[in-house]
mmJSON file of the N, C-alpha and C atoms, coordinates in Angstrom:
{"data_MODEL":{"atom_site":{
"group_PDB":["ATOM","ATOM","ATOM","ATOM","ATOM","ATOM","ATOM","ATOM","ATOM","ATOM","ATOM","ATOM","ATOM","ATOM","ATOM","ATOM","ATOM","ATOM","ATOM","ATOM","ATOM","ATOM","ATOM","ATOM","ATOM","ATOM","ATOM","ATOM","ATOM","ATOM","ATOM","ATOM","ATOM","ATOM","ATOM","ATOM","ATOM","ATOM","ATOM","ATOM","ATOM","ATOM","ATOM","ATOM","ATOM","ATOM","ATOM","ATOM","ATOM","ATOM","ATOM","ATOM","ATOM","ATOM","ATOM","ATOM","ATOM","ATOM","ATOM","ATOM","ATOM","ATOM","ATOM","ATOM","ATOM","ATOM","ATOM","ATOM","ATOM","ATOM","ATOM","ATOM","ATOM","ATOM","ATOM","ATOM","ATOM","ATOM","ATOM","ATOM","ATOM","ATOM","ATOM","ATOM","ATOM","ATOM","ATOM","ATOM","ATOM","ATOM","ATOM","ATOM","ATOM","ATOM","ATOM","ATOM","ATOM","ATOM","ATOM","ATOM","ATOM","ATOM","ATOM","ATOM","ATOM","ATOM","ATOM","ATOM","ATOM","ATOM","ATOM","ATOM","ATOM","ATOM","ATOM","ATOM","ATOM","ATOM","ATOM","ATOM","ATOM","ATOM","ATOM","ATOM","ATOM","ATOM","ATOM","ATOM","ATOM","ATOM","ATOM","ATOM","ATOM","ATOM","ATOM","ATOM","ATOM","ATOM","ATOM","ATOM","ATOM","ATOM","ATOM","ATOM","ATOM","ATOM","ATOM"],
"id":[1,2,3,4,5,6,7,8,9,10,11,12,13,14,15,16,17,18,19,20,21,22,23,24,25,26,27,28,29,30,31,32,33,34,35,36,37,38,39,40,41,42,43,44,45,46,47,48,49,50,51,52,53,54,55,56,57,58,59,60,61,62,63,64,65,66,67,68,69,70,71,72,73,74,75,76,77,78,79,80,81,82,83,84,85,86,87,88,89,90,91,92,93,94,95,96,97,98,99,100,101,102,103,104,105,106,107,108,109,110,111,112,113,114,115,116,117,118,119,120,121,122,123,124,125,126,127,128,129,130,131,132,133,134,135,136,137,138,139,140,141,142,143,144,145,146,147],
"type_symbol":["N","C","C","N","C","C","N","C","C","N","C","C","N","C","C","N","C","C","N","C","C","N","C","C","N","C","C","N","C","C","N","C","C","N","C","C","N","C","C","N","C","C","N","C","C","N","C","C","N","C","C","N","C","C","N","C","C","N","C","C","N","C","C","N","C","C","N","C","C","N","C","C","N","C","C","N","C","C","N","C","C","N","C","C","N","C","C","N","C","C","N","C","C","N","C","C","N","C","C","N","C","C","N","C","C","N","C","C","N","C","C","N","C","C","N","C","C","N","C","C","N","C","C","N","C","C","N","C","C","N","C","C","N","C","C","N","C","C","N","C","C","N","C","C","N","C","C"],
"label_atom_id":["N","CA","C","N","CA","C","N","CA","C","N","CA","C","N","CA","C","N","CA","C","N","CA","C","N","CA","C","N","CA","C","N","CA","C","N","CA","C","N","CA","C","N","CA","C","N","CA","C","N","CA","C","N","CA","C","N","CA","C","N","CA","C","N","CA","C","N","CA","C","N","CA","C","N","CA","C","N","CA","C","N","CA","C","N","CA","C","N","CA","C","N","CA","C","N","CA","C","N","CA","C","N","CA","C","N","CA","C","N","CA","C","N","CA","C","N","CA","C","N","CA","C","N","CA","C","N","CA","C","N","CA","C","N","CA","C","N","CA","C","N","CA","C","N","CA","C","N","CA","C","N","CA","C","N","CA","C","N","CA","C","N","CA","C","N","CA","C","N","CA","C"],
"label_alt_id":[null,null,null,null,null,null,null,null,null,null,null,null,null,null,null,null,null,null,null,null,null,null,null,null,null,null,null,null,null,null,null,null,null,null,null,null,null,null,null,null,null,null,null,null,null,null,null,null,null,null,null,null,null,null,null,null,null,null,null,null,null,null,null,null,null,null,null,null,null,null,null,null,null,null,null,null,null,null,null,null,null,null,null,null,null,null,null,null,null,null,null,null,null,null,null,null,null,null,null,null,null,null,null,null,null,null,null,null,null,null,null,null,null,null,null,null,null,null,null,null,null,null,null,null,null,null,null,null,null,null,null,null,null,null,null,null,null,null,null,null,null,null,null,null,null,null,null],
"label_comp_id":["MET","MET","MET","ALA","ALA","ALA","PHE","PHE","PHE","ALA","ALA","ALA","HIS","HIS","HIS","SER","SER","SER","VAL","VAL","VAL","SER","SER","SER","ASN","ASN","ASN","LYS","LYS","LYS","VAL","VAL","VAL","GLU","GLU","GLU","ALA","ALA","ALA","ALA","ALA","ALA","TYR","TYR","TYR","ARG","ARG","ARG","SER","SER","SER","GLY","GLY","GLY","ASP","ASP","ASP","VAL","VAL","VAL","ARG","ARG","ARG","GLU","GLU","GLU","LYS","LYS","LYS","GLN","GLN","GLN","GLN","GLN","GLN","ARG","ARG","ARG","ARG","ARG","ARG","LEU","LEU","LEU","MET","MET","MET","ALA","ALA","ALA","ASN","ASN","ASN","ARG","ARG","ARG","ALA","ALA","ALA","ALA","ALA","ALA","TYR","TYR","TYR","CYS","CYS","CYS","ALA","ALA","ALA","ARG","ARG","ARG","PRO","PRO","PRO","ALA","ALA","ALA","GLY","GLY","GLY","GLY","GLY","GLY","GLU","GLU","GLU","GLY","GLY","GLY","LYS","LYS","LYS","GLN","GLN","GLN","ARG","ARG","ARG","ARG","ARG","ARG","GLY","GLY","GLY"],
"label_asym_id":["A","A","A","A","A","A","A","A","A","A","A","A","A","A","A","A","A","A","A","A","A","A","A","A","A","A","A","A","A","A","A","A","A","A","A","A","A","A","A","A","A","A","A","A","A","A","A","A","A","A","A","A","A","A","A","A","A","A","A","A","A","A","A","A","A","A","A","A","A","A","A","A","A","A","A","A","A","A","A","A","A","A","A","A","A","A","A","A","A","A","A","A","A","A","A","A","A","A","A","A","A","A","A","A","A","A","A","A","A","A","A","A","A","A","A","A","A","A","A","A","A","A","A","A","A","A","A","A","A","A","A","A","A","A","A","A","A","A","A","A","A","A","A","A","A","A","A"],
"label_entity_id":["1","1","1","1","1","1","1","1","1","1","1","1","1","1","1","1","1","1","1","1","1","1","1","1","1","1","1","1","1","1","1","1","1","1","1","1","1","1","1","1","1","1","1","1","1","1","1","1","1","1","1","1","1","1","1","1","1","1","1","1","1","1","1","1","1","1","1","1","1","1","1","1","1","1","1","1","1","1","1","1","1","1","1","1","1","1","1","1","1","1","1","1","1","1","1","1","1","1","1","1","1","1","1","1","1","1","1","1","1","1","1","1","1","1","1","1","1","1","1","1","1","1","1","1","1","1","1","1","1","1","1","1","1","1","1","1","1","1","1","1","1","1","1","1","1","1","1"],
"label_seq_id":[1,1,1,2,2,2,3,3,3,4,4,4,5,5,5,6,6,6,7,7,7,8,8,8,9,9,9,10,10,10,11,11,11,12,12,12,13,13,13,14,14,14,15,15,15,16,16,16,17,17,17,18,18,18,19,19,19,20,20,20,21,21,21,22,22,22,23,23,23,24,24,24,25,25,25,26,26,26,27,27,27,28,28,28,29,29,29,30,30,30,31,31,31,32,32,32,33,33,33,34,34,34,35,35,35,36,36,36,37,37,37,38,38,38,39,39,39,40,40,40,41,41,41,42,42,42,43,43,43,44,44,44,45,45,45,46,46,46,47,47,47,48,48,48,49,49,49],
"pdbx_PDB_ins_code":[null,null,null,null,null,null,null,null,null,null,null,null,null,null,null,null,null,null,null,null,null,null,null,null,null,null,null,null,null,null,null,null,null,null,null,null,null,null,null,null,null,null,null,null,null,null,null,null,null,null,null,null,null,null,null,null,null,null,null,null,null,null,null,null,null,null,null,null,null,null,null,null,null,null,null,null,null,null,null,null,null,null,null,null,null,null,null,null,null,null,null,null,null,null,null,null,null,null,null,null,null,null,null,null,null,null,null,null,null,null,null,null,null,null,null,null,null,null,null,null,null,null,null,null,null,null,null,null,null,null,null,null,null,null,null,null,null,null,null,null,null,null,null,null,null,null,null],
"Cartn_x":[104.409,105.143,106.615,107.45,108.89,109.457,110.512,111.117,111.792,112.138,112.809,111.855,110.575,109.602,109.218,109.158,108.752,107.373,106.64,105.315,105.448,105.043,105.23,104.195,103.023,101.961,102.165,102.335,102.613,101.459,100.246,99.078,99.063,99.275,99.297,100.446,101.587,102.733,102.4,101.703,101.332,100.365,99.397,98.457,99.18,100.06,100.793,101.679,102.311,103.164,102.338,101.155,100.269,99.819,99.537,99.129,100.237,101.454,102.593,102.765,102.711,102.854,101.76,100.53,99.418,99.634,100.075,100.331,101.45,102.503,103.601,103.129,102.307,101.812,100.906,100.062,99.187,99.999,101.046,101.896,102.63,103.134,103.828,102.898,101.693,100.75,100.312,100.16,99.8,100.93,102.171,103.31,103.401,103.167,103.211,102.104,100.911,99.8,100.134,100.74,101.129,102.187,103.123,104.163,103.547,102.649,102.023,101.105,100.574,99.645,100.368,101.696,102.444,102.37,102.414,102.396,103.679,103.559,104.722,105.654,106.907,107.855,108.779,108.645,109.556,109.496,108.316,108.133,109.012,109.765,110.613,112.042,112.31,113.665,114.364,115.639,116.418,117.606,117.949,119.111,120.333,121.411,122.679,123.418,124.114,124.908,125.113],
"Cartn_y":[73.794,72.629,72.99,72.13,72.356,72.026,72.715,72.485,71.125,70.544,69.242,68.124,68.344,67.319,67.494,66.395,66.471,65.847,66.351,65.84,64.975,63.724,62.801,63.019,63.515,63.735,65.1,65.128,66.37,67.364,66.851,67.737,68.43,67.677,68.268,69.27,68.941,69.853,71.167,71.102,72.309,73.165,72.547,73.3,73.964,73.225,73.799,74.947,74.801,75.86,77.112,76.948,78.081,78.74,77.949,78.496,79.342,78.855,79.583,80.909,80.871,82.103,83.105,82.606,83.518,84.171,83.411,83.978,85.015,84.724,85.674,86.953,86.794,87.961,88.803,88.169,88.916,89.693,89.045,89.706,90.893,90.695,91.764,92.945,92.671,93.747,94.47,93.738,94.371,95.287,94.84,95.67,96.908,96.741,97.878,98.877,98.374,99.267,100.058,99.4,100.095,101.154,100.83,101.793,102.997,102.753,103.842,104.687,104.136,104.862,105.776,105.649,106.507,107.951,108.869,110.285,110.675,111.618,112.098,112.862,112.888,113.663,112.798,111.494,110.608,110.772,110.738,110.893,109.891,110.402,109.529,109.448,109.931,109.904,111.223,111.117,112.298,112.35,113.54,113.737,114.002,113.398,113.697,114.735,115.612,116.549,117.807],
"Cartn_z":[120.386,119.944,119.892,120.435,120.42,119.045,118.685,117.382,117.293,118.422,118.411,117.995,118.127,117.754,116.289,115.6,114.197,114.032,113.068,112.767,111.522,111.648,110.523,109.417,109.763,108.8,108.128,106.81,106.095,106.185,106.201,106.291,107.646,108.704,110.048,110.171,109.603,109.648,108.942,107.825,107.089,107.904,108.558,109.389,110.546,111.198,112.333,111.884,110.738,110.214,109.961,109.394,109.145,110.425,111.456,112.745,113.358,113.26,113.822,113.088,111.768,110.988,111.319,111.478,111.793,113.151,114.143,115.469,115.412,114.663,114.523,113.836,112.796,112.079,112.968,113.752,114.663,115.692,116.238,117.225,116.586,115.373,114.669,114.419,113.966,113.673,114.948,116.045,117.314,117.786,117.647,118.025,117.145,115.852,114.933,115.264,115.585,115.937,117.2,118.178,119.408,119.111,118.231,117.85,117.144,116.231,115.471,116.335,117.409,118.268,119.26,119.341,120.268,119.817,120.778,120.409,119.681,118.775,118.017,118.948,118.593,119.389,120.214,120.134,120.854,122.361,122.89,124.338,125.082,126.048,126.849,126.339,125.147,124.615,124.953,125.293,125.582,124.656,124.26,123.413,124.257,123.885,124.567,123.752,124.45,123.677,124.305],
"occupancy":[1.0,1.0,1.0,1.0,1.0,1.0,1.0,1.0,1.0,1.0,1.0,1.0,1.0,1.0,1.0,1.0,1.0,1.0,1.0,1.0,1.0,1.0,1.0,1.0,1.0,1.0,1.0,1.0,1.0,1.0,1.0,1.0,1.0,1.0,1.0,1.0,1.0,1.0,1.0,1.0,1.0,1.0,1.0,1.0,1.0,1.0,1.0,1.0,1.0,1.0,1.0,1.0,1.0,1.0,1.0,1.0,1.0,1.0,1.0,1.0,1.0,1.0,1.0,1.0,1.0,1.0,1.0,1.0,1.0,1.0,1.0,1.0,1.0,1.0,1.0,1.0,1.0,1.0,1.0,1.0,1.0,1.0,1.0,1.0,1.0,1.0,1.0,1.0,1.0,1.0,1.0,1.0,1.0,1.0,1.0,1.0,1.0,1.0,1.0,1.0,1.0,1.0,1.0,1.0,1.0,1.0,1.0,1.0,1.0,1.0,1.0,1.0,1.0,1.0,1.0,1.0,1.0,1.0,1.0,1.0,1.0,1.0,1.0,1.0,1.0,1.0,1.0,1.0,1.0,1.0,1.0,1.0,1.0,1.0,1.0,1.0,1.0,1.0,1.0,1.0,1.0,1.0,1.0,1.0,1.0,1.0,1.0],
"B_iso_or_equiv":[0.0,0.0,0.0,0.0,0.0,0.0,0.0,0.0,0.0,0.0,0.0,0.0,0.0,0.0,0.0,0.0,0.0,0.0,0.0,0.0,0.0,0.0,0.0,0.0,0.0,0.0,0.0,0.0,0.0,0.0,0.0,0.0,0.0,0.0,0.0,0.0,0.0,0.0,0.0,0.0,0.0,0.0,0.0,0.0,0.0,0.0,0.0,0.0,0.0,0.0,0.0,0.0,0.0,0.0,0.0,0.0,0.0,0.0,0.0,0.0,0.0,0.0,0.0,0.0,0.0,0.0,0.0,0.0,0.0,0.0,0.0,0.0,0.0,0.0,0.0,0.0,0.0,0.0,0.0,0.0,0.0,0.0,0.0,0.0,0.0,0.0,0.0,0.0,0.0,0.0,0.0,0.0,0.0,0.0,0.0,0.0,0.0,0.0,0.0,0.0,0.0,0.0,0.0,0.0,0.0,0.0,0.0,0.0,0.0,0.0,0.0,0.0,0.0,0.0,0.0,0.0,0.0,0.0,0.0,0.0,0.0,0.0,0.0,0.0,0.0,0.0,0.0,0.0,0.0,0.0,0.0,0.0,0.0,0.0,0.0,0.0,0.0,0.0,0.0,0.0,0.0,0.0,0.0,0.0,0.0,0.0,0.0],
"pdbx_formal_charge":[null,null,null,null,null,null,null,null,null,null,null,null,null,null,null,null,null,null,null,null,null,null,null,null,null,null,null,null,null,null,null,null,null,null,null,null,null,null,null,null,null,null,null,null,null,null,null,null,null,null,null,null,null,null,null,null,null,null,null,null,null,null,null,null,null,null,null,null,null,null,null,null,null,null,null,null,null,null,null,null,null,null,null,null,null,null,null,null,null,null,null,null,null,null,null,null,null,null,null,null,null,null,null,null,null,null,null,null,null,null,null,null,null,null,null,null,null,null,null,null,null,null,null,null,null,null,null,null,null,null,null,null,null,null,null,null,null,null,null,null,null,null,null,null,null,null,null],
"auth_seq_id":[1,1,1,2,2,2,3,3,3,4,4,4,5,5,5,6,6,6,7,7,7,8,8,8,9,9,9,10,10,10,11,11,11,12,12,12,13,13,13,14,14,14,15,15,15,16,16,16,17,17,17,18,18,18,19,19,19,20,20,20,21,21,21,22,22,22,23,23,23,24,24,24,25,25,25,26,26,26,27,27,27,28,28,28,29,29,29,30,30,30,31,31,31,32,32,32,33,33,33,34,34,34,35,35,35,36,36,36,37,37,37,38,38,38,39,39,39,40,40,40,41,41,41,42,42,42,43,43,43,44,44,44,45,45,45,46,46,46,47,47,47,48,48,48,49,49,49],
"auth_comp_id":["MET","MET","MET","ALA","ALA","ALA","PHE","PHE","PHE","ALA","ALA","ALA","HIS","HIS","HIS","SER","SER","SER","VAL","VAL","VAL","SER","SER","SER","ASN","ASN","ASN","LYS","LYS","LYS","VAL","VAL","VAL","GLU","GLU","GLU","ALA","ALA","ALA","ALA","ALA","ALA","TYR","TYR","TYR","ARG","ARG","ARG","SER","SER","SER","GLY","GLY","GLY","ASP","ASP","ASP","VAL","VAL","VAL","ARG","ARG","ARG","GLU","GLU","GLU","LYS","LYS","LYS","GLN","GLN","GLN","GLN","GLN","GLN","ARG","ARG","ARG","ARG","ARG","ARG","LEU","LEU","LEU","MET","MET","MET","ALA","ALA","ALA","ASN","ASN","ASN","ARG","ARG","ARG","ALA","ALA","ALA","ALA","ALA","ALA","TYR","TYR","TYR","CYS","CYS","CYS","ALA","ALA","ALA","ARG","ARG","ARG","PRO","PRO","PRO","ALA","ALA","ALA","GLY","GLY","GLY","GLY","GLY","GLY","GLU","GLU","GLU","GLY","GLY","GLY","LYS","LYS","LYS","GLN","GLN","GLN","ARG","ARG","ARG","ARG","ARG","ARG","GLY","GLY","GLY"],
"auth_asym_id":["A","A","A","A","A","A","A","A","A","A","A","A","A","A","A","A","A","A","A","A","A","A","A","A","A","A","A","A","A","A","A","A","A","A","A","A","A","A","A","A","A","A","A","A","A","A","A","A","A","A","A","A","A","A","A","A","A","A","A","A","A","A","A","A","A","A","A","A","A","A","A","A","A","A","A","A","A","A","A","A","A","A","A","A","A","A","A","A","A","A","A","A","A","A","A","A","A","A","A","A","A","A","A","A","A","A","A","A","A","A","A","A","A","A","A","A","A","A","A","A","A","A","A","A","A","A","A","A","A","A","A","A","A","A","A","A","A","A","A","A","A","A","A","A","A","A","A"],
"auth_atom_id":["N","CA","C","N","CA","C","N","CA","C","N","CA","C","N","CA","C","N","CA","C","N","CA","C","N","CA","C","N","CA","C","N","CA","C","N","CA","C","N","CA","C","N","CA","C","N","CA","C","N","CA","C","N","CA","C","N","CA","C","N","CA","C","N","CA","C","N","CA","C","N","CA","C","N","CA","C","N","CA","C","N","CA","C","N","CA","C","N","CA","C","N","CA","C","N","CA","C","N","CA","C","N","CA","C","N","CA","C","N","CA","C","N","CA","C","N","CA","C","N","CA","C","N","CA","C","N","CA","C","N","CA","C","N","CA","C","N","CA","C","N","CA","C","N","CA","C","N","CA","C","N","CA","C","N","CA","C","N","CA","C","N","CA","C","N","CA","C","N","CA","C"],
"pdbx_PDB_model_num":[1,1,1,1,1,1,1,1,1,1,1,1,1,1,1,1,1,1,1,1,1,1,1,1,1,1,1,1,1,1,1,1,1,1,1,1,1,1,1,1,1,1,1,1,1,1,1,1,1,1,1,1,1,1,1,1,1,1,1,1,1,1,1,1,1,1,1,1,1,1,1,1,1,1,1,1,1,1,1,1,1,1,1,1,1,1,1,1,1,1,1,1,1,1,1,1,1,1,1,1,1,1,1,1,1,1,1,1,1,1,1,1,1,1,1,1,1,1,1,1,1,1,1,1,1,1,1,1,1,1,1,1,1,1,1,1,1,1,1,1,1,1,1,1,1,1,1]
}}}
């Protein structure tokens, strides 16, 4: 749903808001899990100096 569109029914708006938050939370947790699963030592990073 585009942000330019408004939902006139408050109940429907609340459900949609909850759905959006749940999707964002799932994406955040998946990204965090991928970050935590990386090997220690910063593989792929190089130090300059």
